[in-house]
Structure formats: structure tokens, C-alpha cells
N, C-alpha and C positions, 0 to 999 in steps of 0.2 A: 794197269792202274799204278803199279810201283814205278814203272818207267816214266810215266807222266809226272809223278811227284818228283822223281830224281832230276828230270830235265828242268822242271820249274825251280827247284832249289839251287841248282848249279848255274842257272842263267844269271846274267847281269841285268840290273834294272836301272831306270833313270832316277838319279838323285833328285829329291824334291828341294834341295837347297841350292845346288850349283847347276842342275840341269844336264849334267853329263851322264853317260851310261857307264857308271863305275860302281854302282851299289851292288855289293856282293855279300852273301850270307857267311857269317862267321860261326855261329852256333844256332841252336833252336831259338828263333825269335830275335836274334841279334844281327843287325845289318850294318855294314861299314862302307863308306864311300872312300875310294882310294884317291880321289881328286881333292876334295875339301876336308878330308879326314874326320868327318862327322860319323858318329856311331849312334844308331837309333834302334828302338824296339819296333818290331813289325810282326808279320805273321810267321808261323813256323816254317812254311815252305815257300811262300811268296811274300814279297815286300809289302804289298797292300792286301788286306783282307777285304772281302765283299762287304762286311759290316762296317769297316772303317770308311770305305768309299761312300756308303749310304749315309753315314753320319756326317761326313764332310759336305756332301751335297745338301743335306737338310740344314746344316749350319750356315752354309753360304746363302742358301735361299732365305733363311730367316734373317740373316744379317742384312741382305739387300731389301727385304720388305720393311724392316724397321727404319731404314734411312729414307 
């Protein structure tokens, strides 16, 4: 269990701004992209939490149904 969390927190993730795989964890919940230099808040061990993904899907679905 601990190894799985450590692997996920040290992995690099795809930046949602520039699209490059440069998003890296700086501290608990703080993520920084080395390419576009954006710093964002995210999950403690992973860049995207499951609840954030669910909210984004519902928001996009709602947005498309209104238009």
C-alpha cells in the first residue's frame, strides 16, 4: 500500500495547461509544471482526484446540454 502511494506521488503527470508530462509534486497538494511554470492545487498523492474528475465530467456534460 505504501509503495503504491509513493510511486504515484513521485510520478510525473500531464499538465492540463501545456499538455506536456512535466507536472511534478512539490508538497502535499501542490503541483508544479516545469515546462509552463504553472503551480496548481491538486490531490495529496495524485494530480487529479477521483472526485475532481467526476465533477469535471458532470460540468462538461451540463455545459453541453445547455448549449
